[in-house]
C-alpha positions in Angstrom: 13.7 -10.0 12.9 15.4 -6.7 13.9 18.2 -5.7 11.6 19.9 -3.4 14.1 23.0 -5.1 15.5 22.4 -3.9 19.0 18.8 -5.0 19.3 18.2 -6.4 22.8 21.7 -5.6 24.1 22.6 -3.1 26.7 25.8 -1.1 27.3 27.0 0.8 30.3 29.0 3.8 29.0 31.4 5.2 31.6 32.8 8.5 30.3 33.4 11.7 32.2 33.5 14.0 29.1 29.8 14.9 28.5 30.3 15.7 24.8 32.1 12.4 24.1 29.6 10.5 26.3 26.6 12.0 24.4 28.2 11.4 21.0 29.0 7.7 21.8 25.5 7.3 23.3 23.8 8.6 20.2 25.8 6.3 17.9 25.1 3.3 20.0 21.4 4.0 20.3 21.3 4.5 16.5 22.7 1.0 16.3 19.9 -0.3 18.5 21.7 -0.7 21.8 20.1 0.3 25.1 22.6 2.7 26.7 23.0 3.7 30.3 25.6 6.3 31.1 27.8 7.1 34.1 30.2 10.0 34.4 32.8 8.2 36.6 33.6 4.8 38.0 31.7 5.3 41.2 28.5 6.1 39.4 29.0 3.0 37.3 29.6 0.8 40.3 26.6 2.2 42.1 24.4 1.5 39.0 25.7 -2.1 38.8 25.3 -2.7 42.5 21.7 -1.4 42.3 20.9 -4.1 39.8 21.9 -2.9 36.4 23.3 -5.8 34.3 24.5 -4.5 31.0 25.8 -6.9 28.3 29.0 -4.8 28.0 30.8 -1.9 29.7 32.6 0.8 27.7 35.1 2.3 30.1 37.2 5.5 30.0 40.4 5.4 32.2 41.0 9.0 33.2 38.0 10.1 35.3 37.4 11.9 38.6 36.1 10.2 41.8 36.9 6.6 40.7 39.0 6.2 37.6 38.7 3.3 35.1 41.4 1.1 36.5 40.0 1.5 40.1 36.5 0.7 38.7 37.7 -2.4 37.0 39.5 -3.7 40.1 36.3 -3.2 42.1 34.2 -4.9 39.4 36.5 -7.9 39.3 36.3 -8.2 43.1 32.5 -8.6 43.0 31.5 -12.1 41.7 28.1 -10.7 40.6 29.8 -8.1 38.3 33.1 -9.8 37.3 31.8 -11.5 34.2 30.5 -8.4 32.5 33.0 -7.7 29.6 34.8 -4.4 29.4 36.1 -2.5 26.4 38.4 0.4 27.4 38.0 3.6 25.3 40.6 6.0 26.5 43.4 8.4 25.5 45.3 7.2 28.6 48.0 4.6 28.2 46.6 1.4 29.6 48.6 -1.5 30.9 46.4 -4.6 30.7 47.1 -5.6 34.3 43.4 -5.8 34.7 42.1 -7.8 31.8 39.7 -6.2 29.4 38.1 -7.5 26.2 39.5 -4.8 23.9 41.3 -1.4 24.1 40.4 1.5 21.8 42.7 4.5 21.9 41.1 8.0 21.6 40.7 9.6 19.2 39.1 6.7 17.3 37.0 6.1 14.3 33.4 5.3 15.0 33.7 2.1 12.9 36.6 0.9 15.1 34.4 1.2 18.2 31.4 -0.5 16.5 33.5 -3.3 15.2 34.9 -4.1 18.7 31.4 -4.0 20.1 29.9 -6.2 17.3 32.9 -8.6 17.8 32.0 -8.9 21.5 28.5 -9.9 20.6 29.3 -12.2 17.7 28.2 -15.8 18.1 31.0 -18.1 19.1 31.4 -21.2 16.9 
């Protein structure tokens, strides 16, 4: 049995700031998650439409090309992608008009992020 919480689970990290993206990626990989990264919403949609099916999406809101809210609207329009849960990780104010699993405001504590992710993967019952 693997003791890493993220073993066998994949996360798509959508973050335009390279330093933040690499830092979050490193923490998640340390926890055992498989991490795929995108620097904007369009890259993320392209990866998903090419067949990537992560267990969870971590999504920034303020990004170039296609921002987080636009990404989420497009994701929800596609029946093949709509069921992938999303946690927003952003400094932007976010109105939950597009439902997400959790919202984490930047700056955040690493444990806050990991707790939200672990909660998403916790067995129901």
